[in-house]
C-alpha positions as MATLAB code, in Angstrom:
seq = 'MTRVIGLISGTSVDGIDAALVDVVGSQTDLKVQLVAGKTFPYPANLRSQILSVCSGSALSMAELAELDDAIAQEFATAALTIQAEYDNAELIGSHGQTVYHRPAGKAQKDSAGALMGYSLQLGRGALIAELTGITTVSNFRSADIAAGGQGAPLVSIVDACLLAEPNCSLCIQNLGGIGNVTYLPATGKGENQDESEILSLGDGISGWDTGPGNSLLDLAVQHFSGGTKTIDEGGAWAASGTPCQALVEDWLASEFFRQAPPKSTGRELFGVDYFDRCLVEAQGYNLSPADVLATLTELTVASIVHSYQTFLPAMPDRVLLCGGGSHNLYLKRRLQSQLHPVQVLTTSEAGLNVDFKEAIAFAVLAAWRVRGIPGNLPRVTGARAPVLLGEINSCWHSWA';
ca = [
     -13.897   36.090   56.337;
     -17.063   35.146   58.194;
     -17.445   35.660   61.948;
     -19.415   32.756   63.380;
     -20.458   31.621   66.844;
     -20.247   27.863   67.376;
     -22.396   26.378   70.159;
     -22.559   22.859   71.549;
     -23.358   21.000   74.735;
     -22.064   17.457   74.630;
     -23.080   14.195   76.254;
     -21.405   15.180   79.520;
     -23.988   18.002   79.810;
     -21.399   20.142   81.596;
     -22.663   23.304   79.940;
     -22.657   25.159   76.645;
     -19.319   25.566   74.886;
     -19.384   28.819   72.909;
     -16.682   29.793   70.427;
     -16.494   33.100   68.550;
     -14.584   32.205   65.401;
     -13.325   33.928   62.267;
     -13.649   31.446   59.397;
     -11.600   31.962   56.234;
     -11.521   29.758   53.127;
     -13.570   26.689   52.354;
     -12.010   23.255   52.790;
      -8.467   22.669   51.538;
      -7.644   26.307   52.356;
      -9.652   26.487   55.588;
      -8.287   28.656   58.394;
      -9.947   29.515   61.697;
      -9.115   32.037   64.386;
     -10.623   31.572   67.841;
     -11.514   35.090   68.950;
     -13.116   34.044   72.249;
     -14.223   30.845   73.917;
     -16.152   30.190   77.103;
     -18.204   27.425   78.701;
     -21.536   28.513   80.175;
     -22.744   26.050   82.841;
     -26.400   25.106   82.814;
     -28.490   26.092   85.833;
     -28.375   23.097   88.191;
     -32.088   22.284   87.835;
     -31.931   22.417   84.030;
     -28.839   20.185   83.892;
     -30.570   17.717   86.198;
     -33.632   17.646   83.955;
     -31.539   17.120   80.820;
     -29.633   14.243   82.411;
     -32.912   12.703   83.564;
     -34.328   12.848   80.031;
     -31.103   11.410   78.602;
     -31.525    8.518   81.036;
     -34.984    7.736   79.664;
     -37.343    9.665   81.939;
     -40.719   10.280   80.325;
     -41.910   13.760   79.360;
     -45.261   15.077   78.256;
     -45.275   17.048   75.013;
     -45.802   20.237   77.030;
     -42.765   19.441   79.197;
     -40.701   18.637   76.101;
     -41.630   21.997   74.568;
     -40.669   23.812   77.773;
     -37.327   22.008   77.932;
     -36.630   22.761   74.272;
     -37.327   26.461   74.855;
     -35.287   26.594   78.074;
     -32.246   25.106   76.335;
     -32.635   27.461   73.360;
     -32.747   30.427   75.724;
     -29.528   29.309   77.433;
     -27.839   28.871   74.038;
     -29.006   32.322   72.927;
     -27.680   33.902   76.127;
     -24.328   32.180   75.586;
     -24.168   33.503   72.007;
     -24.962   37.070   73.028;
     -22.496   36.983   75.917;
     -19.544   35.545   73.994;
     -19.673   38.361   71.438;
     -20.517   41.200   73.843;
     -17.031   42.729   73.723;
     -16.402   42.109   70.013;
     -17.807   42.911   66.596;
     -21.048   41.002   66.141;
     -21.113   37.609   64.487;
     -22.884   37.136   61.160;
     -23.918   33.561   61.830;
     -24.479   30.993   64.585;
     -23.878   27.260   64.232;
     -25.691   25.501   67.080;
     -25.457   21.758   67.537;
     -27.871   21.935   70.450;
     -28.200   19.420   73.263;
     -28.545   15.762   72.328;
     -31.158   14.042   74.477;
     -31.725   10.927   72.356;
     -29.650    9.091   69.768;
     -30.672    5.897   67.986;
     -27.977    4.825   65.514;
     -28.719    3.541   62.046;
     -29.239   -0.201   62.189;
     -31.372    0.046   65.351;
     -34.510    1.258   63.632;
     -37.161    0.437   61.075;
     -36.250    0.201   57.394;
     -36.999    3.124   55.112;
     -38.614    2.793   51.691;
     -35.236    1.957   50.131;
     -34.687   -0.890   52.589;
     -32.031    0.919   54.649;
     -32.006    0.835   58.425;
     -32.458    4.451   59.475;
     -31.442    6.111   62.703;
     -32.901    8.967   64.695;
     -31.312   11.710   66.780;
     -32.870   14.545   68.757;
     -31.081   17.757   69.694;
     -33.012   20.301   71.779;
     -32.510   24.069   71.706;
     -34.366   24.987   68.550;
     -32.488   27.148   66.100;
     -35.470   29.313   65.166;
     -35.778   30.586   68.729;
     -32.015   31.173   69.017;
     -32.151   33.217   65.804;
     -35.070   35.280   67.094;
     -33.522   35.921   70.503;
     -30.113   36.889   69.120;
     -31.081   38.515   65.835;
     -28.468   36.302   64.127;
     -29.134   33.722   61.409;
     -28.719   30.318   63.049;
     -27.893   26.951   61.506;
     -29.072   24.037   63.653;
     -30.237   20.404   63.506;
     -27.008   19.277   61.841;
     -27.498   15.528   62.142;
     -30.862   15.051   60.438;
     -29.796   15.312   56.783;
     -27.012   12.752   57.216;
     -29.409   10.386   58.981;
     -31.997   10.832   56.214;
     -29.263    9.813   53.750;
     -28.739    6.565   55.680;
     -25.933    7.765   57.935;
     -25.365    7.631   61.669;
     -25.528   11.407   61.996;
     -22.253   11.178   63.912;
     -19.416   11.832   64.197;
     -19.770   15.008   62.123;
     -16.538   16.843   62.919;
     -14.182   14.482   61.050;
     -14.230   16.583   57.882;
     -13.265   19.704   59.866;
     -10.529   17.740   61.645;
      -9.164   16.788   58.226;
      -9.123   20.376   57.000;
      -7.492   21.819   60.108;
      -5.239   19.118   61.529;
      -4.034   16.731   58.798;
      -0.243   16.660   58.439;
       1.924   15.853   55.380;
       4.165   13.197   56.911;
       2.306   12.044   60.002;
      -0.841    9.975   60.480;
      -3.063   11.164   63.310;
      -5.934   10.042   65.488;
      -7.965   12.977   66.794;
      -9.548   11.491   69.922;
     -12.387   13.447   71.484;
     -13.068   12.631   75.120;
     -16.479   14.057   75.893;
     -19.197   12.046   77.605;
     -18.774    9.679   74.660;
     -15.437    9.184   72.921;
     -15.026    9.525   69.159;
     -12.049    9.346   66.842;
     -11.039   10.729   63.461;
      -8.193    8.945   61.707;
      -6.202   11.160   59.341;
      -3.594    9.534   57.094;
      -0.582   11.639   56.153;
      -1.586   13.951   53.301;
       1.755   13.802   51.506;
       1.436   17.537   50.829;
       4.749   19.383   50.758;
       5.194   23.095   51.362;
       5.425   23.922   47.670;
       2.639   21.681   46.402;
      -0.574   23.162   45.029;
      -3.677   22.721   47.204;
      -5.227   20.595   44.451;
      -2.564   17.971   45.081;
      -3.713   17.334   48.647;
      -5.035   13.846   49.281;
      -8.628   13.993   48.004;
     -10.850   15.019   50.877;
     -12.205   11.884   52.513;
      -9.710    9.429   51.008;
      -8.335    7.230   53.772;
     -10.098    9.206   56.495;
     -12.221    7.257   58.949;
     -14.015    7.984   62.176;
     -16.476    6.534   64.663;
     -17.581    6.614   68.286;
     -15.155    4.571   70.374;
     -17.426    4.149   73.408;
     -17.597    5.816   76.823;
     -15.444    8.873   77.399;
     -16.326   10.616   80.656;
     -19.961    9.510   80.976;
     -19.396    6.550   83.290;
     -16.634    8.329   85.227;
     -18.898   11.301   85.954;
     -21.704    9.011   87.081;
     -19.294    7.190   89.402;
     -18.001   10.426   90.929;
     -21.536   11.675   91.559;
     -22.504    8.315   93.080;
     -19.522    7.908   95.393;
     -19.451   11.564   96.465;
     -23.141   11.584   97.282;
     -23.697   14.230   94.623;
     -21.163   16.702   96.030;
     -18.842   16.277   93.032;
     -19.549   15.939   89.317;
     -16.079   15.168   87.901;
     -12.802   13.584   89.004;
     -10.487   16.588   88.722;
      -7.372   15.540   86.829;
      -8.259   11.885   87.420;
      -6.730   12.126   90.926;
      -9.372    9.930   92.605;
      -9.046    7.205   89.964;
      -5.251    7.416   90.154;
      -5.414    6.418   93.822;
      -7.149    3.149   92.925;
      -6.218   -0.066   91.142;
      -8.105   -1.156   88.001;
      -9.675   -4.611   87.898;
      -8.519   -6.048   84.583;
     -10.938   -8.982   84.743;
     -13.892   -6.588   84.788;
     -12.431   -4.499   81.968;
     -12.078   -7.603   79.815;
     -15.668   -8.633   80.561;
     -17.021   -5.171   79.725;
     -14.936   -4.950   76.566;
     -16.717   -8.065   75.253;
     -19.886   -5.972   74.767;
     -21.392   -5.987   71.275;
     -20.734   -2.306   70.620;
     -16.964   -2.672   70.876;
     -16.950   -5.549   68.368;
     -19.193   -3.714   65.885;
     -17.321   -2.417   62.840;
     -17.654    1.257   61.852;
     -19.590    3.276   60.900;
     -21.005    3.374   64.393;
     -22.158    5.875   66.982;
     -23.562    5.713   70.474;
     -24.666    7.826   73.436;
     -26.009    7.774   76.966;
     -28.727    5.409   75.734;
     -26.033    2.701   75.933;
     -23.317    4.105   78.194;
     -25.514    5.811   80.749;
     -27.146    5.167   84.106;
     -28.323    1.613   83.391;
     -24.881    0.573   82.156;
     -23.223    2.181   85.186;
     -25.625    0.422   87.575;
     -24.699   -2.933   85.988;
     -21.017   -2.068   86.379;
     -21.579   -1.378   90.083;
     -23.339   -4.712   90.580;
     -20.575   -6.612   88.808;
     -17.874   -4.744   90.750;
     -19.332   -5.936   94.066;
     -17.962   -9.410   93.451;
     -14.406   -8.036   93.487;
     -14.646   -5.986   96.722;
     -13.496   -2.817   94.987;
     -13.155    0.536   96.710;
     -14.671    3.639   95.080;
     -11.205    4.577   93.829;
     -10.793    1.083   92.358;
     -14.140    1.377   90.549;
     -13.105    4.763   89.110;
      -9.760    3.338   88.023;
     -11.530    0.385   86.402;
     -14.005    2.598   84.527;
     -11.105    4.787   83.376;
      -9.363    1.664   82.146;
     -12.483    0.725   80.186;
     -12.347    4.068   78.349;
      -8.642    3.536   77.651;
      -9.052   -0.100   76.623;
     -11.997    0.679   74.331;
      -9.938    3.304   72.503;
      -6.877    1.078   72.143;
      -8.985   -1.911   71.049;
     -10.786    0.290   68.535;
      -7.528    1.484   66.981;
      -5.993   -1.977   66.859;
      -9.119   -3.533   65.363;
     -10.409   -0.979   62.876;
      -7.498    1.204   61.744;
      -5.372    0.306   58.695;
      -2.327    0.966   60.882;
      -1.617    2.526   64.244;
      -1.221    6.313   64.024;
       2.034    8.171   64.454;
       0.397   10.503   66.942;
      -2.818   10.868   68.958;
      -4.250   14.323   69.669;
      -6.735   14.482   72.535;
      -9.521   17.043   72.901;
     -12.647   17.518   74.995;
     -13.017   17.578   78.763;
     -11.307   14.209   79.196;
      -8.074   15.645   77.821;
      -7.655   17.312   81.243;
      -7.825   13.923   83.004;
      -4.113   13.368   83.578;
      -4.567    9.815   84.841;
      -6.562    8.824   81.756;
      -3.959   10.470   79.522;
      -1.109    8.597   81.264;
      -2.917    5.283   80.880;
      -3.524    5.977   77.179;
       0.124    6.860   76.655;
       1.164    3.663   78.419;
      -1.167    1.442   76.386;
      -0.411    3.129   73.046;
       3.381    3.349   73.424;
       5.354    4.186   71.284;
       2.563    6.312   69.749;
       2.847    9.873   71.070;
      -0.214   11.198   72.942;
      -0.623   14.997   72.869;
      -3.574   17.415   72.712;
      -5.058   19.411   69.836;
      -3.978   22.587   71.665;
      -0.405   21.517   70.995;
      -1.347   21.413   67.307;
      -2.916   24.883   67.453;
      -6.601   23.964   67.998;
      -8.066   24.609   71.445;
      -8.945   21.354   73.248;
     -11.969   22.808   75.047;
     -13.600   24.533   72.085;
     -12.618   22.335   69.141;
     -16.144   20.925   68.795;
     -17.753   24.372   68.993;
     -15.267   25.627   66.386;
     -16.200   22.704   64.144;
     -19.901   23.609   64.212;
     -19.054   27.212   63.450;
     -17.250   25.936   60.348;
     -20.107   23.590   59.398;
     -22.558   26.488   59.682;
     -20.388   28.621   57.391;
     -20.270   25.776   54.875;
     -24.041   25.277   55.071;
     -24.854   28.830   54.030;
     -22.287   28.562   51.219;
     -23.803   25.301   49.942;
     -20.841   23.075   50.870;
     -21.683   19.515   52.052;
     -20.480   18.875   55.586;
     -20.530   15.116   56.106;
     -18.037   12.409   55.179;
     -20.046    9.376   53.994;
     -17.214    6.955   54.736;
     -17.358    8.132   58.372;
     -21.117    8.352   58.964;
     -22.247    5.687   56.499;
     -24.471    8.087   54.542;
     -25.151    7.310   50.892;
     -23.784   10.652   49.691;
     -22.394   14.005   50.838;
     -25.220   16.281   51.972;
     -25.746   19.822   53.243;
     -25.860   19.718   57.036;
     -28.159   21.890   59.108;
     -31.320   23.929   58.786;
     -31.007   27.690   58.265;
     -33.130   29.786   60.631;
     -33.392   33.513   59.914;
     -35.130   35.948   62.239;
     -37.314   38.853   61.186;
     -34.460   41.292   61.942;
     -32.572   39.962   58.920;
     -35.296   40.746   56.381;
     -37.661   43.283   57.930;
];
């Protein structure tokens, strides 16, 4: 057993999700126990700066260094706090804070002729390791990107190990700022079968970013509330409105939704500029704020449903939601309506906490990294081969 702290702040920039996790086994025999989980909000000024950078605001190198350090310090504080009442962790897996993501296919060709991507996560692992005294694995995306992949989504392999079922195909739908899905075919594994008879890891599994999750909804709430609110609690505001289907159909015609996987995206596409265009286009329909929220919610729902219908080999038997958007009851009802008769549940109902599933996944990926186990699925990210994910940062405490 390895006790690991998983850390991540997603594209919603709500705060740092920290999970203290006991990791047992490797892949086909993987088991995790969530010892403690907590979300640590960013200080308001730091969150504002991160969102500004994600929206394309320029920084000097000195300002970038200060931001990188400030985020690392917040991550280190989260790690120390989450384990304060427990036995200390042996390892930290920190995804960091994504501030820029350029998918493969949107960049210059490498020497092999492949179109490479680029992704930047702030909160440097070396500083987290020094501040906590715990070996820290960070910068998970870079090795996959160097191998020609998108660098995302990275959690599909962990989803497969923890959530795949013998007689049921699943879609694990994360609803963070950006939505992403992992499709898991039924494994066919019976109770008495040997682990070696499980469907070969990666066979039939697929995954990609589906489009906006909460990013546009959060921007709309902040806009219409004059900055007094950051989220639509439970989707209640959107539920009081009426979606404009004509706008949803127009927005769904965007290139990203037609693009076949592997694919990934971020606030670079579904951020402030996109939201501003949505507002302009909504003016022609005389929509109320509630109507705009309902319409943006419908875009998230429609993008997910379209993605499944277009790119999956078959519709799943069940959808398991996770991430902050899983608490949006209106969004969940609309998904259930559009996906009927597919059952829509949450990963918590399958034994994996909806709020800390991503942090748990990076705890697992960190444990695999130090054991020399590749952590990507090439058929999901588009990488040329399985690779070790993450850079190992040890502090002087571990060898002095």
